[in-house]
N, C-alpha and C positions, 0 to 999 in steps of 0.2 A: 272512459267511454262516456260519450255525451248522450243523455236521454232527452228526447224531444218532448215538448209540452203536449204534442198530439198523442204520444205514447202514454203519457201520464193520464190524459183524458180517457184513453181507451181502457187502461187498467182500472181507473176509477169507475168507469161504466160497468166493467165486469164485476167489480166489488160492490156495485150499487151504492157508490158514494157520491154525494153532491158536494163538489169542491168549488170554492170561489176562484176567480182568476189569480188572486194573490197566492192562494194555497197551491194552485197548479204550478205557478212559477217557482215557488219555494220548494215544492216536492221534486220538480224537475232538477233543480240545483242540488238538493240533498241526495237524491237517488243517484245522480251522476257522480257525485263524490264517492258514494258507497261503491258503485260499480268500478270506478277508477282504482279504489283501494283494493278491491278483490282482484282486479287485473294485476296489480303489483304483487299480491300474495301468490298468484298463480305462477309468477316468474321464479319463485323460490324453488331450489332443488331439494326435494324431500326424499330423494333416493336413499334408502337405508335407514330412514327414520321409523322407529317402531310406532305402530298406532297406539293411541292412548284412549281407552274406553273402559268404563266400569265393568263391562262384561268380560274383559280380558284380565281384570285385576283379581288376583287370588287373595281375598280378604280373610279367609278362614273363619275363626270364631268371632271376629269383630264385625263381620258383615251384618248389615241391618236388613238385608233382603230375606224374605220368607221363602220357604221351600214351595215349589210349584206343585202342590198336591192336588190331584183330581178330586172333585166333589160333585154332588148332585146339583144340577142347575135348577133355577126356578122354572116352573111350568108356565105356559102362556097365561093361564088364568091367574096365577099368583103374581106375575109381572103386571098384568092389567088391573089388579085389584086396587091399586092406589092411583091409577091414572085419572086425571080430572075428566078427560073425555077419551073414549076408545070406541072402536067399532071394527067388526070382522077380525078381531085378534090383533089390531094395530093401535098404536097411539095416534090420536088425532091432534094436530097442532094447527094454529092459525096460519094462513098463507102470509108469507113475508115477501115474496117476489111477485110484483104486479106486471110482469112482462108477458 
């Protein structure tokens, strides 16, 4: 799958990235190669292949995951206690998007 440089510029704009023309050309090439590889992987017949994920793996006593026990959460005041800047019960952060 060929990815155009125009699409790379569009995605870079969405991510608020300033790319040079050389970077745009390189990313278009690299991302096209990745998408072509994914297309090849999608051609594989995975019928009857069992999914592999840790949540399906019965590790028993060797499992390093903790039990999901309910506990009392922080109150809003406790959560805001260490915030450098807060107001009206929310964390205040500097603006990062100037659009």
